TILO-107391 format. One record per residue (C-alpha): x, y, z; residue in one letter; residue number from 0. Coordinates in nm, 3 decimals, always signed. Each point is the difference from the previous one (the first is absolute). Layout:
BEGIN
(atom (X, Y, Z), A, NUM)
...
end
This chain:
BEGIN
(atom (+9.988, -8.199, -4.919), M, 0)
(atom (-0.309, +0.126, +0.184), D, 1)
(atom (-0.043, -0.016, +0.378), F, 2)
(atom (-0.288, +0.103, +0.224), K, 3)
(atom (+0.108, +0.167, +0.323), L, 4)
(atom (-0.217, +0.092, +0.300), A, 5)
(atom (+0.147, +0.302, +0.182), V, 6)
(atom (-0.086, +0.095, +0.360), I, 7)
(atom (+0.177, +0.328, +0.090), P, 8)
(atom (-0.142, -0.005, +0.352), G, 9)
(atom (+0.068, +0.256, +0.271), D, 10)
(atom (+0.268, +0.245, +0.111), G, 11)
(atom (+0.299, -0.009, -0.234), I, 12)
(atom (-0.153, -0.290, -0.194), G, 13)
(atom (-0.129, +0.204, -0.295), P, 14)
(atom (+0.335, +0.183, -0.034), E, 15)
(atom (+0.221, -0.307, -0.007), I, 16)
(atom (-0.238, -0.199, -0.219), V, 17)
(atom (-0.002, +0.285, -0.253), A, 18)
(atom (+0.378, -0.031, -0.035), Q, 19)
(atom (-0.015, -0.378, -0.032), A, 20)
(atom (-0.258, +0.031, -0.277), L, 21)
(atom (+0.223, +0.256, -0.171), K, 22)
(atom (+0.279, -0.257, -0.003), V, 23)
(atom (-0.238, -0.274, -0.118), L, 24)
(atom (-0.117, +0.220, -0.286), E, 25)
(atom (+0.360, +0.052, -0.102), R, 26)
(atom (+0.059, -0.377, +0.008), V, 27)
(atom (-0.300, -0.047, -0.226), G, 28)
(atom (+0.129, +0.259, -0.244), S, 29)
(atom (+0.354, -0.139, -0.013), V, 30)
(atom (-0.089, -0.368, -0.017), F, 31)
(atom (-0.327, +0.014, -0.192), G, 32)
(atom (-0.254, -0.099, +0.267), H, 33)
(atom (-0.340, +0.143, +0.089), N, 34)
(atom (-0.107, +0.026, +0.364), F, 35)
(atom (-0.371, +0.063, +0.045), S, 36)
(atom (-0.052, +0.180, +0.333), I, 37)
(atom (-0.313, -0.008, +0.220), K, 38)
(atom (+0.024, +0.224, +0.308), E, 39)
(atom (-0.192, -0.125, +0.304), L, 40)
(atom (-0.087, +0.095, +0.359), L, 41)
(atom (+0.115, -0.183, +0.313), A, 42)
(atom (+0.103, +0.102, +0.350), G, 43)
(atom (-0.086, +0.326, +0.172), G, 44)
(atom (-0.099, +0.179, -0.318), C, 45)
(atom (-0.250, -0.280, -0.071), A, 46)
(atom (-0.143, +0.036, +0.352), I, 47)
(atom (-0.049, +0.372, -0.062), D, 48)
(atom (-0.157, -0.059, -0.342), A, 49)
(atom (-0.222, -0.306, +0.051), V, 50)
(atom (+0.027, -0.095, +0.367), G, 51)
(atom (+0.200, -0.321, -0.052), E, 52)
(atom (+0.379, -0.058, -0.014), P, 53)
(atom (-0.029, -0.252, -0.285), L, 54)
(atom (-0.290, +0.069, -0.239), P, 55)
(atom (-0.142, -0.289, -0.200), E, 56)
(atom (+0.082, +0.178, -0.326), E, 57)
(atom (+0.367, +0.018, +0.099), T, 58)
(atom (+0.012, -0.369, +0.081), L, 59)
(atom (-0.179, -0.091, -0.322), R, 60)
(atom (+0.232, +0.208, -0.218), E, 61)
(atom (+0.308, -0.141, +0.175), C, 62)
(atom (-0.118, -0.355, -0.070), K, 63)
(atom (-0.045, +0.091, -0.368), N, 64)
(atom (+0.352, +0.145, -0.033), S, 65)
(atom (+0.340, -0.153, -0.073), D, 66)
(atom (+0.154, +0.167, +0.307), A, 67)
(atom (-0.066, +0.265, +0.265), V, 68)
(atom (+0.221, +0.299, +0.089), L, 69)
(atom (-0.066, +0.147, +0.344), L, 70)
(atom (+0.136, +0.317, +0.158), G, 71)
(atom (-0.072, +0.010, +0.374), A, 72)
(atom (-0.307, +0.005, +0.225), V, 73)
(atom (-0.081, +0.139, +0.341), G, 74)
(atom (+0.069, +0.309, +0.206), G, 75)
(atom (-0.077, +0.163, +0.333), V, 76)
(atom (-0.329, +0.129, -0.139), K, 77)
(atom (-0.147, -0.351, +0.022), W, 78)
(atom (+0.185, -0.134, +0.307), D, 79)
(atom (-0.305, +0.002, +0.228), N, 80)
(atom (-0.227, -0.205, -0.226), L, 81)
(atom (-0.100, -0.356, +0.100), P, 82)
(atom (+0.241, -0.271, -0.118), G, 83)
(atom (-0.224, -0.125, -0.280), D, 84)
(atom (-0.038, +0.353, -0.138), K, 85)
(atom (+0.363, +0.113, +0.011), R, 86)
(atom (+0.188, +0.066, -0.327), P, 87)
(atom (+0.239, -0.290, +0.067), E, 88)
(atom (-0.297, -0.236, -0.028), K, 89)
(atom (+0.023, +0.060, -0.375), A, 90)
(atom (+0.345, -0.164, -0.006), L, 91)
(atom (-0.116, -0.310, +0.184), L, 92)
(atom (-0.307, -0.016, -0.223), G, 93)
(atom (+0.206, +0.021, -0.318), L, 94)
(atom (+0.244, -0.266, +0.121), R, 95)
(atom (-0.277, -0.239, +0.094), G, 96)
(atom (-0.235, +0.057, -0.295), E, 97)
(atom (+0.277, +0.000, -0.260), L, 98)
(atom (+0.175, -0.306, +0.145), G, 99)
(atom (+0.326, +0.187, +0.058), L, 100)
(atom (+0.176, -0.256, +0.214), Y, 101)
(atom (+0.366, +0.095, -0.055), A, 102)
(atom (+0.159, +0.335, +0.075), N, 103)
(atom (+0.346, +0.061, -0.150), L, 104)
(atom (+0.202, +0.281, +0.155), R, 105)
(atom (+0.352, +0.050, -0.135), P, 106)
(atom (+0.245, +0.195, +0.214), A, 107)
(atom (+0.300, +0.111, -0.203), V, 108)
(atom (+0.276, +0.232, +0.118), V, 109)
(atom (+0.095, +0.208, -0.301), Y, 110)
(atom (+0.369, +0.086, -0.017), E, 111)
(atom (-0.091, +0.369, -0.021), E, 112)
(atom (-0.215, -0.013, +0.316), L, 113)
(atom (+0.229, -0.187, +0.240), K, 114)
(atom (+0.072, +0.323, +0.183), D, 115)
(atom (-0.375, +0.050, +0.053), A, 116)
(atom (-0.029, -0.316, +0.209), C, 117)
(atom (-0.121, +0.103, +0.346), L, 118)
(atom (+0.188, -0.283, +0.173), I, 119)
(atom (+0.345, +0.154, +0.003), K, 120)
(atom (+0.168, -0.287, +0.184), T, 121)
(atom (-0.108, -0.255, -0.263), M, 122)
(atom (+0.246, -0.121, -0.262), D, 123)
(atom (-0.148, +0.088, -0.340), T, 124)
(atom (+0.313, -0.086, -0.194), S, 125)
(atom (-0.151, -0.335, -0.104), D, 126)
(atom (-0.265, -0.026, -0.266), N, 127)
(atom (-0.341, +0.011, +0.170), I, 128)
(atom (-0.289, -0.129, -0.209), D, 129)
(atom (-0.278, -0.166, +0.202), I, 130)
(atom (-0.340, -0.128, -0.112), M, 131)
(atom (-0.257, -0.034, +0.277), V, 132)
(atom (-0.278, -0.243, -0.100), V, 133)
(atom (-0.291, +0.061, +0.235), R, 134)
(atom (-0.311, -0.217, +0.022), E, 135)
(atom (-0.285, +0.243, -0.047), L, 136)
(atom (-0.344, -0.157, +0.044), T, 137)
(atom (+0.040, -0.211, +0.315), G, 138)
(atom (+0.128, +0.040, +0.350), G, 139)
(atom (-0.110, +0.234, +0.273), I, 140)
(atom (-0.131, +0.270, -0.237), Y, 141)
(atom (-0.264, -0.237, -0.135), F, 142)
(atom (-0.065, -0.226, +0.301), G, 143)
(atom (-0.295, +0.016, +0.234), E, 144)
(atom (-0.009, +0.313, +0.211), R, 145)
(atom (-0.230, +0.167, +0.247), G, 146)
(atom (-0.063, +0.132, +0.348), R, 147)
(atom (-0.186, -0.127, +0.305), K, 148)
(atom (-0.037, +0.084, +0.364), M, 149)
(atom (+0.172, -0.201, +0.272), T, 150)
(atom (-0.136, -0.046, +0.349), E, 151)
(atom (+0.275, +0.183, +0.184), D, 152)
(atom (+0.254, +0.147, -0.245), M, 153)
(atom (-0.209, +0.228, -0.217), G, 154)
(atom (-0.019, -0.027, -0.377), E, 155)
(atom (+0.198, -0.262, -0.191), L, 156)
(atom (+0.108, +0.037, -0.364), A, 157)
(atom (+0.143, -0.278, -0.215), F, 158)
(atom (+0.149, -0.057, -0.345), D, 159)
(atom (+0.074, -0.353, -0.119), T, 160)
(atom (+0.304, -0.120, -0.196), E, 161)
(atom (-0.116, -0.275, -0.237), V, 162)
(atom (+0.185, -0.173, -0.286), Y, 163)
(atom (-0.077, -0.302, -0.218), T, 164)
(atom (+0.238, -0.233, -0.177), T, 165)
(atom (-0.116, +0.130, -0.340), L, 166)
(atom (+0.064, +0.364, +0.092), E, 167)
(atom (+0.350, -0.076, +0.126), I, 168)
(atom (+0.090, -0.230, -0.287), E, 169)
(atom (-0.090, +0.243, -0.279), R, 170)
(atom (+0.189, +0.293, +0.153), I, 171)
(atom (+0.300, -0.225, +0.067), A, 172)
(atom (+0.006, -0.118, -0.362), R, 173)
(atom (-0.006, +0.357, -0.122), M, 174)
(atom (+0.294, +0.085, +0.227), A, 175)
(atom (+0.203, -0.299, -0.122), F, 176)
(atom (-0.082, +0.078, -0.364), D, 177)
(atom (+0.117, +0.359, +0.044), I, 178)
(atom (+0.315, -0.112, +0.182), A, 179)
(atom (+0.094, -0.223, -0.294), R, 180)
(atom (+0.023, +0.315, -0.213), K, 181)
(atom (+0.212, +0.181, +0.259), R, 182)
(atom (+0.260, -0.145, +0.241), K, 183)
(atom (-0.185, -0.327, +0.077), S, 184)
(atom (-0.041, +0.069, +0.370), K, 185)
(atom (-0.325, +0.012, +0.201), V, 186)
(atom (-0.032, +0.107, +0.362), T, 187)
(atom (-0.332, -0.098, +0.155), S, 188)
(atom (-0.100, +0.218, +0.295), V, 189)
(atom (-0.242, -0.124, +0.267), D, 190)
(atom (-0.048, -0.033, +0.377), K, 191)
(atom (-0.006, -0.378, +0.015), A, 192)
(atom (+0.133, -0.009, +0.357), N, 193)
(atom (-0.328, +0.153, +0.120), I, 194)
(atom (-0.277, -0.005, -0.262), L, 195)
(atom (-0.174, -0.314, -0.128), E, 196)
(atom (-0.077, +0.177, -0.329), S, 197)
(atom (+0.374, +0.059, -0.041), S, 198)
(atom (+0.073, -0.366, +0.066), R, 199)
(atom (-0.228, -0.095, -0.288), L, 200)
(atom (+0.163, +0.276, -0.207), W, 201)
(atom (+0.347, -0.146, +0.055), R, 202)
(atom (-0.113, -0.356, -0.070), E, 203)
(atom (-0.160, +0.095, -0.332), V, 204)
(atom (+0.293, +0.219, -0.111), V, 205)
(atom (+0.241, -0.287, +0.066), E, 206)
(atom (-0.221, -0.236, -0.200), K, 207)
(atom (-0.008, +0.243, -0.295), V, 208)
(atom (+0.377, +0.042, +0.020), A, 209)
(atom (+0.047, -0.364, -0.095), K, 210)
(atom (-0.122, +0.091, -0.350), D, 211)
(atom (+0.274, +0.265, -0.025), Y, 212)
(atom (+0.327, -0.180, +0.086), P, 213)
(atom (+0.195, +0.275, -0.178), D, 214)
(atom (-0.131, +0.268, +0.238), V, 215)
(atom (+0.148, +0.043, +0.349), E, 216)
(atom (-0.257, +0.029, +0.281), L, 217)
(atom (+0.051, +0.130, +0.351), N, 218)
(atom (-0.240, +0.104, +0.276), H, 219)
(atom (+0.002, +0.298, +0.235), L, 220)
(atom (-0.231, +0.100, +0.282), Y, 221)
(atom (-0.150, +0.339, -0.076), V, 222)
(atom (+0.176, +0.181, +0.288), D, 223)
(atom (+0.339, -0.127, -0.118), N, 224)
(atom (-0.086, +0.082, -0.361), A, 225)
(atom (-0.074, +0.359, +0.101), A, 226)
(atom (+0.342, +0.026, +0.164), M, 227)
(atom (+0.182, -0.169, -0.288), Q, 228)
(atom (-0.152, +0.242, -0.253), L, 229)
(atom (+0.173, +0.283, +0.184), I, 230)
(atom (+0.322, -0.186, +0.080), R, 231)
(atom (+0.071, -0.143, -0.345), D, 232)
(atom (-0.272, +0.040, -0.267), P, 233)
(atom (+0.233, -0.133, -0.270), S, 234)
(atom (-0.047, -0.353, +0.140), Q, 235)
(atom (-0.357, -0.007, -0.135), F, 236)
(atom (-0.128, -0.079, -0.347), D, 237)
(atom (-0.369, -0.099, +0.017), V, 238)
(atom (-0.191, +0.026, +0.329), I, 239)
(atom (-0.334, -0.180, +0.016), V, 240)
(atom (-0.230, +0.060, +0.294), T, 241)
(atom (-0.351, +0.049, +0.131), T, 242)
(atom (-0.231, +0.294, -0.053), N, 243)
(atom (+0.074, +0.186, +0.323), M, 244)
(atom (+0.370, -0.083, +0.020), F, 245)
(atom (+0.042, +0.099, -0.366), G, 246)
(atom (-0.178, +0.329, +0.061), D, 247)
(atom (+0.249, +0.088, +0.273), I, 248)
(atom (+0.322, -0.137, -0.151), L, 249)
(atom (-0.054, +0.158, -0.342), S, 250)
(atom (-0.041, +0.341, +0.161), D, 251)
(atom (+0.318, -0.059, +0.200), E, 252)
(atom (+0.178, -0.092, -0.322), A, 253)
(atom (-0.111, +0.330, -0.151), S, 254)
(atom (+0.219, +0.191, +0.245), M, 255)
(atom (+0.302, -0.188, -0.131), I, 256)
(atom (-0.065, +0.142, -0.347), T, 257)
(atom (+0.014, +0.361, +0.117), G, 258)
(atom (-0.367, +0.087, -0.035), S, 259)
(atom (-0.339, -0.166, +0.010), I, 260)
(atom (-0.067, +0.213, -0.309), G, 261)
(atom (+0.224, -0.234, -0.202), M, 262)
(atom (-0.187, -0.326, +0.062), L, 263)
(atom (-0.248, -0.143, -0.252), P, 264)
(atom (-0.217, -0.305, +0.048), S, 265)
(atom (-0.201, -0.253, -0.196), A, 266)
(atom (-0.297, -0.195, +0.133), S, 267)
(atom (-0.061, -0.299, -0.225), L, 268)
(atom (-0.288, -0.239, -0.062), A, 269)
(atom (+0.009, -0.330, -0.185), E, 270)
(atom (+0.108, +0.062, -0.359), G, 271)
(atom (+0.126, +0.343, -0.107), N, 272)
(atom (-0.244, +0.230, +0.179), F, 273)
(atom (+0.144, +0.232, +0.261), G, 274)
(atom (-0.046, +0.320, +0.198), L, 275)
(atom (+0.300, +0.233, +0.012), Y, 276)
(atom (+0.063, +0.274, +0.256), E, 277)
(atom (+0.275, +0.176, +0.195), P, 278)
(atom (+0.032, -0.128, +0.355), I, 279)
(atom (-0.015, +0.346, +0.159), H, 280)
(atom (-0.315, +0.164, +0.126), G, 281)
(atom (-0.203, +0.297, -0.118), S, 282)
(atom (+0.215, +0.262, +0.183), A, 283)
(atom (-0.279, +0.260, +0.026), P, 284)
(atom (+0.241, +0.245, +0.166), D, 285)
(atom (+0.178, +0.056, -0.334), I, 286)
(atom (-0.290, -0.059, -0.238), A, 287)
(atom (-0.034, +0.261, -0.274), G, 288)
(atom (+0.343, +0.151, +0.070), Q, 289)
(atom (+0.201, -0.168, -0.280), D, 290)
(atom (+0.227, -0.160, +0.263), K, 291)
(atom (-0.088, -0.370, -0.026), A, 292)
(atom (+0.247, -0.251, -0.141), N, 293)
(atom (-0.166, -0.172, -0.299), P, 294)
(atom (+0.278, -0.255, -0.056), L, 295)
(atom (-0.164, -0.282, +0.197), A, 296)
(atom (-0.313, +0.035, -0.212), T, 297)
(atom (+0.202, +0.019, -0.320), I, 298)
(atom (+0.192, -0.312, +0.104), L, 299)
(atom (-0.335, -0.166, +0.072), S, 300)
(atom (-0.086, +0.064, -0.364), V, 301)
(atom (+0.322, -0.181, -0.093), A, 302)
(atom (-0.114, -0.297, +0.207), M, 303)
(atom (-0.338, +0.012, -0.173), M, 304)
(atom (+0.166, -0.005, -0.341), L, 305)
(atom (+0.204, -0.303, +0.104), R, 306)
(atom (-0.246, -0.212, +0.197), Y, 307)
(atom (-0.343, +0.077, -0.152), S, 308)
(atom (+0.081, +0.106, -0.356), F, 309)
(atom (+0.309, -0.219, -0.058), N, 310)
(atom (+0.191, +0.301, -0.136), L, 311)
(atom (+0.344, -0.055, +0.153), S, 312)
(atom (+0.185, +0.228, -0.243), K, 313)
(atom (-0.238, +0.285, +0.078), E, 314)
(atom (+0.032, -0.063, +0.375), A, 315)
(atom (+0.378, +0.010, -0.030), D, 316)
(atom (-0.026, +0.333, -0.183), A, 317)
(atom (-0.197, +0.156, +0.287), V, 318)
(atom (+0.238, -0.132, +0.264), E, 319)
(atom (+0.303, +0.120, -0.195), K, 320)
(atom (-0.160, +0.344, -0.036), A, 321)
(atom (-0.038, +0.022, +0.378), V, 322)
(atom (+0.363, -0.106, +0.052), E, 323)
(atom (+0.120, +0.254, -0.256), K, 324)
(atom (-0.197, +0.283, +0.161), A, 325)
(atom (+0.155, -0.085, +0.336), L, 326)
(atom (+0.348, -0.015, -0.155), K, 327)
(atom (-0.056, +0.343, -0.153), E, 328)
(atom (-0.070, +0.132, +0.350), G, 329)
(atom (-0.374, +0.061, -0.004), Y, 330)
(atom (-0.166, -0.036, +0.340), R, 331)
(atom (-0.333, +0.068, +0.167), T, 332)
(atom (+0.015, +0.134, +0.354), G, 333)
(atom (-0.017, -0.338, +0.177), D, 334)
(atom (+0.321, -0.123, -0.166), I, 335)
(atom (+0.176, +0.336, -0.035), M, 336)
(atom (+0.365, +0.028, +0.094), S, 337)
(atom (+0.262, +0.279, -0.036), P, 338)
(atom (+0.106, +0.072, -0.355), G, 339)
(atom (-0.304, -0.158, -0.163), K, 340)
(atom (-0.277, +0.162, -0.204), I, 341)
(atom (-0.328, +0.045, +0.188), L, 342)
(atom (-0.309, -0.051, -0.216), V, 343)
(atom (-0.371, -0.030, +0.067), G, 344)
(atom (-0.243, -0.279, -0.072), T, 345)
(atom (-0.098, +0.115, -0.348), E, 346)
(atom (+0.354, +0.081, -0.110), K, 347)
(atom (+0.122, -0.344, +0.109), M, 348)
(atom (-0.275, -0.157, -0.209), G, 349)
(atom (+0.104, +0.207, -0.301), D, 350)
(atom (+0.365, -0.102, +0.045), I, 351)
(atom (-0.075, -0.373, +0.020), I, 352)
(atom (-0.234, +0.012, -0.299), A, 353)
(atom (+0.262, +0.184, -0.200), G, 354)
(atom (+0.261, -0.267, +0.075), L, 355)
(atom (-0.212, -0.289, -0.130), I, 356)
(atom (+0.171, -0.139, -0.309), E, 357)
end
């Protein structure tokens, strides 16, 4: 089969980790008889340097004409002082909005081989921990009205508005329930309904959707309690569905349970099969070009792309099994290194995973 893939390496370690993911994807194509046509594009800080805009029109056009998008990372201290609408991160919001990417899936899995790498030493990791955070991606405070104005006696005032509609909540809730049916049939909806009116609507709509899924258990948590419960007992969770901002925070918290943010992939999905796939970590400019970055999150993002956009479950399983086997054989990048294991760099890890695809 033939697939058209838009690739945005981005900034910092982005080009390094994307190169390893594409190496693995090429191996998948060779083993399973697929052709992946690659178009490399600019976005983020490198696009600002090249053309003066974080998200060039050509990039957006090519992404819309592709079957999926693979993104590395954007941003860095070099561009931190630019105005908000010119910062590299504006490219991410632009892609999400223009491509209709309303659902962000962030799995957090504690691999047996990495339990010792968990930074929360008091947490019980003996239970199987496999969480899917389903984050609404195109609504909420990141897309609501914002601005600044002067007050009469308190100086400047800045505001950002949390806004949600029934449609936005319903479609993300249905995705969460559909995913839960294929897992442990449990959904935890996270909100702040004791304070926020937008959260009250959120809870009402989620409960209405739940009536169509009588086989799936639903419970609610306020976001502050959810943050505590993730540390206290992460094994209690299956699928977590929540708003844009809460999902941004909770999914990063969940990454620390896994042992490293370098292990966490993500998928941002539109209606149908189209999606954008990226690791959840940043551009890490402090280690860029040093062959130190962990490419596993990006490689696992490719596995999600194979499964969700290309409907190639067998191929996705092969990538995930290759990652598990490499970890079992003791290979580690610096962020997940422990005594007695084999330290490898970014490129070597990519070679190892590609070689284990079968």
